[in-house]
VOLO-594292 format. One record per residue (C-alpha): residue number from 1; residue in one letter; chain; z negated, x, y. Coordinates in steps of 0.25 Angstrom, whole numbers. Example, Ala and Ser with C-alpha at 12.3 -4.5 7.8 and 13.67 -1.06 7.14 Angstrom:
REM VOLO-594292
SITE    k  r  c     c3     c1     c2
SITE    1  a  A    -31     49    -18
SITE    2  s  A    -29     55     -4
This chain:
REM VOLO-594292
SITE    k  r  c     c3     c1     c2
SITE    1  x  A    364    207    473
SITE    2  x  A    351    213    466
SITE    3  x  A    343    217    478
SITE    4  x  A    347    204    485
SITE    5  x  A    343    195    474
SITE    6  x  A    330    202    471
SITE    7  x  A    326    202    485
SITE    8  x  A    329    187    486
SITE    9  x  A    321    185    473
SITE   10  x  A    309    193    478
SITE   11  x  A    309    185    491
SITE   12  x  A    308    172    483
SITE   13  x  A    297    177    474
SITE   14  x  A    289    182    486
SITE   15  x  A    290    168    493
SITE   16  x  A    286    162    480
SITE   17  x  A    274    171    479
SITE   18  x  A    270    167    493
SITE   19  x  A    270    153    489
SITE   20  x  A    262    156    477
SITE   21  x  A    252    163    485
SITE   22  x  A    251    151    494
SITE   23  x  A    247    143    482
SITE   24  x  A    236    153    480
SITE   25  x  A    230    151    494
SITE   26  x  A    231    136    492
SITE   27  x  A    223    138    479
SITE   28  x  A    213    147    486
SITE   29  x  A    211    137    497
SITE   30  x  A    209    125    487
SITE   31  x  A    198    133    480
SITE   32  x  A    191    138    492
SITE   33  x  A    194    131    505
SITE   34  x  A    202    118    503
SITE   35  x  A    194    105    507
SITE   36  x  A    192     96    494
SITE   37  x  A    201     85    499
SITE   38  x  A    212     95    500
SITE   39  x  A    214     95    485
SITE   40  x  A    225     85    483
SITE   41  x  A    232     90    495
SITE   42  x  A    231    104    489
SITE   43  x  A    237     99    476
SITE   44  x  A    249     95    483
SITE   45  x  A    251    108    491
SITE   46  x  A    250    116    478
SITE   47  x  A    260    107    471
SITE   48  x  A    270    108    483
SITE   49  x  A    268    123    483
SITE   50  x  A    270    124    468
SITE   51  x  A    283    116    469
SITE   52  x  A    288    126    479
SITE   53  x  A    284    138    470
SITE   54  x  A    290    132    458
SITE   55  x  A    303    129    465
SITE   56  x  A    304    144    470
SITE   57  x  A    301    149    456
SITE   58  x  A    312    140    450
SITE   59  x  A    322    143    461
SITE   60  x  A    336    142    455
SITE   61  x  A    340    154    463
SITE   62  x  A    330    163    455
SITE   63  x  A    339    165    442
SITE   64  x  A    351    169    451
SITE   65  x  A    342    180    458
SITE   66  x  A    337    185    445
SITE   67  x  A    352    186    440
SITE   68  x  A    356    194    452
SITE   69  x  A    345    204    451
SITE   70  x  A    348    217    444
SITE   71  x  A    334    220    437
SITE   72  x  A    338    234    434
SITE   73  x  A    339    237    449
SITE   74  x  A    325    232    452
SITE   75  x  A    312    241    453
SITE   76  x  A    300    238    444
SITE   77  x  A    294    228    454
SITE   78  x  A    308    221    456
SITE   79  x  A    309    219    440
SITE   80  x  A    295    213    440
SITE   81  x  A    298    203    451
SITE   82  x  A    311    199    444
SITE   83  x  A    304    197    431
SITE   84  x  A    293    189    436
SITE   85  x  A    303    181    444
SITE   86  x  A    311    178    432
SITE   87  x  A    298    174    424
SITE   88  x  A    293    165    435
SITE   89  x  A    306    158    436
SITE   90  x  A    307    156    421
SITE   91  x  A    293    150    421
SITE   92  x  A    295    141    433
SITE   93  x  A    308    135    429
SITE   94  x  A    301    130    416
SITE   95  x  A    291    122    424
SITE   96  x  A    295    109    431
SITE   97  x  A    293    109    446
SITE   98  x  A    285     96    445
SITE   99  x  A    276    102    434
SITE  100  x  A    273    114    443
SITE  101  x  A    270    105    455
SITE  102  x  A    261     96    447
SITE  103  x  A    253    108    441
SITE  104  x  A    250    113    455
SITE  105  x  A    246     99    459
SITE  106  x  A    237     96    448
SITE  107  x  A    230    110    446
SITE  108  x  A    227    110    461
SITE  109  x  A    221     96    461
SITE  110  x  A    213    100    448
SITE  111  x  A    205    111    455
SITE  112  x  A    197    101    462
SITE  113  x  A    195     92    450
SITE  114  x  A    190    104    442
SITE  115  x  A    181    108    453
SITE  116  x  A    175     94    454
SITE  117  x  A    174     93    439
SITE  118  x  A    167    106    438
SITE  119  x  A    157    103    449
SITE  120  x  A    154     90    441
SITE  121  x  A    154     97    428
SITE  122  x  A    163     86    423
SITE  123  x  A    175     90    414
SITE  124  x  A    179     76    411
SITE  125  x  A    182     74    426
SITE  126  x  A    191     86    426
SITE  127  x  A    198     84    412
SITE  128  x  A    209     74    417
SITE  129  x  A    213     84    428
SITE  130  x  A    213     96    417
SITE  131  x  A    222     87    408
SITE  132  x  A    232     87    419
SITE  133  x  A    232    102    422
SITE  134  x  A    233    105    407
SITE  135  x  A    244     95    405
SITE  136  x  A    252    102    416
SITE  137  x  A    249    116    411
SITE  138  x  A    254    112    397
SITE  139  x  A    267    106    403
SITE  140  x  A    269    119    411
SITE  141  x  A    266    128    398
SITE  142  x  A    276    120    390
SITE  143  x  A    286    123    400
SITE  144  x  A    283    137    400
SITE  145  x  A    281    140    385
SITE  146  x  A    295    137    380
SITE  147  x  A    288    131    367
SITE  148  x  A    278    143    366
SITE  149  x  A    263    143    368
SITE  150  x  A    259    135    380
SITE  151  x  A    247    143    383
SITE  152  x  A    255    156    383
SITE  153  x  A    264    150    394
SITE  154  x  A    253    148    403
SITE  155  x  A    246    161    400
SITE  156  x  A    258    168    404
SITE  157  x  A    256    164    419
SITE  158  x  A    243    172    419
SITE  159  x  A    245    183    409
SITE  160  x  A    260    185    408
SITE  161  x  A    265    188    394
SITE  162  x  A    252    185    387
SITE  163  x  A    251    176    375
SITE  164  x  A    239    168    372
SITE  165  x  A    239    172    357
SITE  166  x  A    237    187    359
SITE  167  x  A    228    185    371
SITE  168  x  A    219    176    363
SITE  169  x  A    218    187    352
SITE  170  x  A    215    197    363
SITE  171  x  A    204    189    370
SITE  172  x  A    199    184    356
SITE  173  x  A    196    198    352
SITE  174  x  A    185    198    363
SITE  175  x  A    178    186    358
SITE  176  x  A    170    192    345
SITE  177  x  A    166    205    353
SITE  178  x  A    161    197    365
SITE  179  x  A    154    187    357
SITE  180  x  A    147    197    349
SITE  181  x  A    143    205    361
SITE  182  x  A    138    192    368
SITE  183  x  A    130    189    355
SITE  184  x  A    123    203    355
SITE  185  x  A    119    201    369
SITE  186  x  A    113    187    367
SITE  187  x  A    105    192    355
SITE  188  x  A    100    204    364
SITE  189  x  A     93    194    373
SITE  190  x  A     92    204    384
SITE  191  x  A     86    200    398
SITE  192  x  A     96    202    409
SITE  193  x  A     92    202    424
SITE  194  x  A     97    192    433
SITE  195  x  A     99    189    447
SITE  196  x  A     87    181    454
SITE  197  x  A     89    171    465
SITE  198  x  A    100    162    471
SITE  199  x  A    110    168    482
SITE  200  x  A    119    160    491
SITE  201  x  A    133    161    494
SITE  202  x  A    132    171    506
SITE  203  x  A    124    181    498
SITE  204  x  A    133    180    486
SITE  205  x  A    146    181    494
SITE  206  x  A    140    193    502
SITE  207  x  A    139    201    488
SITE  208  x  A    152    195    484
SITE  209  x  A    159    201    496
SITE  210  x  A    153    215    494
SITE  211  x  A    157    214    479
SITE  212  x  A    171    211    484
SITE  213  x  A    171    222    494
SITE  214  x  A    166    232    483
SITE  215  x  A    179    229    475
SITE  216  x  A    187    232    488
SITE  217  x  A    191    217    490
SITE  218  x  A    201    217    502
SITE  219  x  A    195    207    511
SITE  220  x  A    207    207    520
SITE  221  x  A    215    202    508
SITE  222  x  A    205    192    502
SITE  223  x  A    193    184    504
SITE  224  x  A    181    178    496
SITE  225  x  A    178    163    495
SITE  226  x  A    170    153    487
SITE  227  x  A    176    144    476
SITE  228  x  A    172    136    464
SITE  229  x  A    179    146    455
SITE  230  x  A    181    160    459
SITE  231  x  A    196    165    460
SITE  232  x  A    205    175    467
SITE  233  x  A    217    170    474
SITE  234  x  A    228    177    482
SITE  235  x  A    237    190    482
SITE  236  x  A    237    203    488
SITE  237  x  A    232    202    503
SITE  238  x  A    226    188    501
SITE  239  x  A    218    188    489
SITE  240  x  A    206    179    489
SITE  241  x  A    194    177    480
SITE  242  x  A    183    167    478
SITE  243  x  A    170    167    472
SITE  244  x  A    158    157    470
SITE  245  x  A    143    157    472
SITE  246  x  A    132    153    463
SITE  247  x  A    118    155    470
SITE  248  x  A    112    157    456
SITE  249  x  A    123    167    451
SITE  250  x  A    128    177    460
SITE  251  x  A    136    185    450
SITE  252  x  A    145    173    449
SITE  253  x  A    149    176    464
SITE  254  x  A    149    191    463
SITE  255  x  A    157    193    450
SITE  256  x  A    166    182    454
SITE  257  x  A    169    189    467
SITE  258  x  A    171    202    460
SITE  259  x  A    180    195    450
SITE  260  x  A    189    189    460
SITE  261  x  A    190    202    468
SITE  262  x  A    196    208    456
SITE  263  x  A    207    198    456
SITE  264  x  A    209    200    471
SITE  265  x  A    209    215    470
SITE  266  x  A    220    214    461
SITE  267  x  A    228    205    470
SITE  268  x  A    225    213    482
SITE  269  x  A    229    226    475
SITE  270  x  A    243    221    471
SITE  271  x  A    254    230    477
SITE  272  x  A    257    224    491
SITE  273  x  A    272    227    491
SITE  274  x  A    273    218    479
SITE  275  x  A    266    206    485
SITE  276  x  A    272    193    483
SITE  277  x  A    281    198    472
SITE  278  x  A    279    195    457
SITE  279  x  A    277    210    454
SITE  280  x  A    266    210    464
SITE  281  x  A    257    199    457
SITE  282  x  A    246    201    447
SITE  283  x  A    250    205    433
SITE  284  x  A    242    194    426
SITE  285  x  A    229    187    426
SITE  286  x  A    224    196    415
SITE  287  x  A    226    208    424
SITE  288  x  A    220    200    436
SITE  289  x  A    208    197    428
SITE  290  x  A    206    211    424
SITE  291  x  A    204    215    438
SITE  292  x  A    194    204    441
SITE  293  x  A    186    206    428
SITE  294  x  A    185    221    430
SITE  295  x  A    180    220    444
SITE  296  x  A    170    209    440
SITE  297  x  A    165    215    426
SITE  298  x  A    168    230    423
SITE  299  x  A    166    234    438
SITE  300  x  A    157    222    444
SITE  301  x  A    148    221    432
SITE  302  x  A    147    236    429
SITE  303  x  A    133    243    430
SITE  304  x  A    138    252    441
SITE  305  x  A    144    241    450
SITE  306  x  A    131    233    448
SITE  307  x  A    123    244    454
SITE  308  x  A    131    243    467
SITE  309  x  A    132    228    466
SITE  310  x  A    116    227    465
SITE  311  x  A    115    233    479
SITE  312  x  A    125    223    485
SITE  313  x  A    118    212    479
SITE  314  x  A    104    217    484
SITE  315  x  A    110    219    498
SITE  316  x  A    115    204    499
SITE  317  x  A    106    197    490
SITE  318  x  A     92    204    491
SITE  319  x  A     84    203    479
SITE  320  x  A     91    196    467
SITE  321  x  A     82    199    456
SITE  322  x  A     89    212    450
SITE  323  x  A     83    226    453
SITE  324  x  A     95    235    452
SITE  325  x  A    110    236    448
SITE  326  x  A    107    238    433
SITE  327  x  A    100    224    433
SITE  328  x  A    112    218    441
SITE  329  x  A    121    224    430
SITE  330  x  A    114    218    419
SITE  331  x  A    113    204    427
SITE  332  x  A    128    205    430
SITE  333  x  A    132    207    415
SITE  334  x  A    122    197    409
SITE  335  x  A    128    191    396
SITE  336  x  A    126    176    394
SITE  337  x  A    134    164    389
SITE  338  x  A    136    158    403
SITE  339  x  A    146    146    404
SITE  340  x  A    154    151    416
SITE  341  x  A    166    160    414
SITE  342  x  A    166    166    428
SITE  343  x  A    151    170    426
SITE  344  x  A    152    175    412
SITE  345  x  A    148    189    408
SITE  346  x  A    159    198    402
SITE  347  x  A    156    195    388
SITE  348  x  A    156    180    389
SITE  349  x  A    168    180    399
SITE  350  x  A    179    182    389
SITE  351  x  A    173    172    380
SITE  352  x  A    174    162    392
SITE  353  x  A    189    165    393
SITE  354  x  A    192    164    378
SITE  355  x  A    186    150    378
SITE  356  x  A    195    146    390
SITE  357  x  A    207    153    384
SITE  358  x  A    206    146    371
SITE  359  x  A    203    132    377
SITE  360  x  A    215    133    387
SITE  361  x  A    224    138    377
SITE  362  x  A    221    126    368
SITE  363  x  A    222    116    380
SITE  364  x  A    236    121    383
SITE  365  x  A    240    121    369
SITE  366  x  A    235    106    368
SITE  367  x  A    225    110    357
SITE  368  x  A    214    106    366
SITE  369  x  A    213     94    375
SITE  370  x  A    206     93    389
SITE  371  x  A    197     82    383
SITE  372  x  A    192     92    373
SITE  373  x  A    191    104    382
SITE  374  x  A    177    104    387
SITE  375  x  A    172    102    372
SITE  376  x  A    180    113    368
SITE  377  x  A    175    122    379
SITE  378  x  A    161    119    376
SITE  379  x  A    163    121    361
SITE  380  x  A    170    135    363
SITE  381  x  A    160    139    373
SITE  382  x  A    148    136    363
SITE  383  x  A    156    145    353
SITE  384  x  A    158    157    362
SITE  385  x  A    145    156    371
SITE  386  x  A    135    150    362
SITE  387  x  A    131    140    373
SITE  388  x  A    134    125    376
SITE  389  x  A    142    122    389
SITE  390  x  A    133    114    398
SITE  391  x  A    143    107    406
SITE  392  x  A    158    107    411
SITE  393  x  A    156    115    423
SITE  394  x  A    150    126    414
SITE  395  x  A    161    124    404
SITE  396  x  A    175    119    405
SITE  397  x  A    175    116    420
SITE  398  x  A    171    130    425
SITE  399  x  A    185    136    427
SITE  400  x  A    195    131    436
SITE  401  x  A    207    137    428
SITE  402  x  A    211    125    420
SITE  403  x  A    210    116    432
SITE  404  x  A    220    123    439
SITE  405  x  A    229    125    427
SITE  406  x  A    226    140    424
SITE  407  x  A    228    139    408
SITE  408  x  A    231    152    403
SITE  409  x  A    222    160    413
SITE  410  x  A    209    161    406
SITE  411  x  A    213    172    396
SITE  412  x  A    217    181    407
SITE  413  x  A    202    183    411
SITE  414  x  A    199    189    397
SITE  415  x  A    212    197    397
SITE  416  x  A    208    202    411
SITE  417  x  A    195    206    405
SITE  418  x  A    202    214    394
SITE  419  x  A    211    221    404
SITE  420  x  A    199    224    413
SITE  421  x  A    192    231    401
SITE  422  x  A    204    239    399
SITE  423  x  A    206    243    414
SITE  424  x  A    191    246    416
SITE  425  x  A    191    255    404
SITE  426  x  A    203    263    409
SITE  427  x  A    197    263    423
SITE  428  x  A    184    269    418
SITE  429  x  A    192    280    410
SITE  430  x  A    199    283    423
SITE  431  x  A    187    283    432
SITE  432  x  A    174    287    425
SITE  433  x  A    166    286    438
SITE  434  x  A    169    271    441
SITE  435  x  A    154    267    439
SITE  436  x  A    150    277    450
SITE  437  x  A    160    269    459
SITE  438  x  A    155    255    455
SITE  439  x  A    140    259    457
SITE  440  x  A    144    261    472
SITE  441  x  A    152    248    472
SITE  442  x  A    165    257    473
SITE  443  x  A    176    250    465
SITE  444  x  A    187    258    473
SITE  445  x  A    191    267    461
SITE  446  x  A    192    255    451
SITE  447  x  A    200    247    460
SITE  448  x  A    210    258    463
SITE  449  x  A    212    260    448
SITE  450  x  A    214    245    446
SITE  451  x  A    223    245    459
SITE  452  x  A    232    256    453
SITE  453  x  A    232    251    438
SITE  454  x  A    232    236    440
SITE  455  x  A    233    230    454
SITE  456  x  A    245    238    459
SITE  457  x  A    253    235    445
SITE  458  x  A    253    220    450
SITE  459  x  A    263    213    441
SITE  460  x  A    272    225    438
SITE  461  x  A    269    226    423
SITE  462  x  A    264    216    413
SITE  463  x  A    249    213    413
SITE  464  x  A    245    220    400
SITE  465  x  A    254    232    404
SITE  466  x  A    247    234    417
SITE  467  x  A    234    235    410
SITE  468  x  A    240    244    399
SITE  469  x  A    246    253    409
SITE  470  x  A    232    254    416
SITE  471  x  A    224    257    404
SITE  472  x  A    235    264    395
SITE  473  x  A    235    255    383
SITE  474  x  A    237    240    379
SITE  475  x  A    225    232    384
SITE  476  x  A    215    227    374
SITE  477  x  A    201    220    374
SITE  478  x  A    194    233    369
SITE  479  x  A    190    239    382
SITE  480  x  A    185    226    387
SITE  481  x  A    176    224    375
SITE  482  x  A    172    238    374
SITE  483  x  A    167    237    389
SITE  484  x  A    160    224    386
SITE  485  x  A    153    230    374
SITE  486  x  A    149    242    381
SITE  487  x  A    143    235    393
SITE  488  x  A    135    224    386
SITE  489  x  A    130    233    375
SITE  490  x  A    124    242    386
SITE  491  x  A    119    230    394
SITE  492  x  A    112    223    383
SITE  493  x  A    108    235    375
SITE  494  x  A    116    230    362
């Protein structure tokens, strides 16, 4: 009975996974291809799909299958699949079907409302929609929390097992050092070279495509398109990414592309024999972000990689105002108090995340109201960055996450930075000649190391355990800060 029940369960899980992936394709289409008038229709499609998925996740046959399976007879993969199925069932049965359906409908429709408000830099126009999304997510959190912390209940969707208290302490330990280092650089007043001129989408995408290829992006299993907010979508052999183009800021396109390629390489590198199974999914968003942030920063913004990247940019762009790879390295690592998270340097980026983490935690806990959100954002930004936010588009409206209900997602960005710091330090110890590879645009050894130590591990262990196994100890923020201090002390001659 054990083998029969497990096979039946696995078939059920694979079909549910296929439906979830269909939802991902619909999301990609909505952001990239869908005509504007299709928004209301897409909301209903997403609601219908979510209703079907919720019904499968709460199927009354599931407990019988669970009881019929002898867990001791399963291999490691089977045990993970069973454990994840039980967790998914426990979660889904706590959420009423009508709430799951309404969440899908409202968050789908809210994407267009956010995009319109962002384009107009009008937070007041978006606030009523955000109120609806927030109310529904609070309701969902209350169903899941069993009287516990509402934010932790949502955080678990993105970082299984994490709690916001210890996570806040971990991330908070970065703030003093980052702020001090940022201040020292500002006091230095060093002049940093910058790119001159404006460059169209065709030129930028030519560079972006070559950067993606340098990181061995599988073009037969993915594609690059333009979107308002860069993202990665899909799994295994259909993993797509988007980037965006600003004629005056080519780094936005180039490093957004490399970042999203990092996500996609993780998905493309999962074990193919575990596709569509819970054990074959990504471990957590923190692990996911570690892959994208490392490719973007530790590799993509390294002095060695910039030597090679300079030649690519010169080939496609002609004269862009920088004379060599060293000037490109300095320009790509400029430290300044910019307003946009996705354009932030490595020092300011985590301050951006901390701001969002603290605000969304307060929103979910009903300690902050949407009506007061923009003022709180502006006040906290002035505290951490020392400058005033000029408008909503450069402030509270810049990210799509809250519009689509992703409360609990933001801290995984900084956790990903911390994991990336650990992984890159260990990678350098294991392969001391990495810089020679990067100076030639060769990332194959680095990607092979990540494939073996992270990608192929999929969801077979807890997120923190995957990182600990890769580096040999419990991860901390220390390697990340040591890397940042060493890099920027050298860059700015502190």
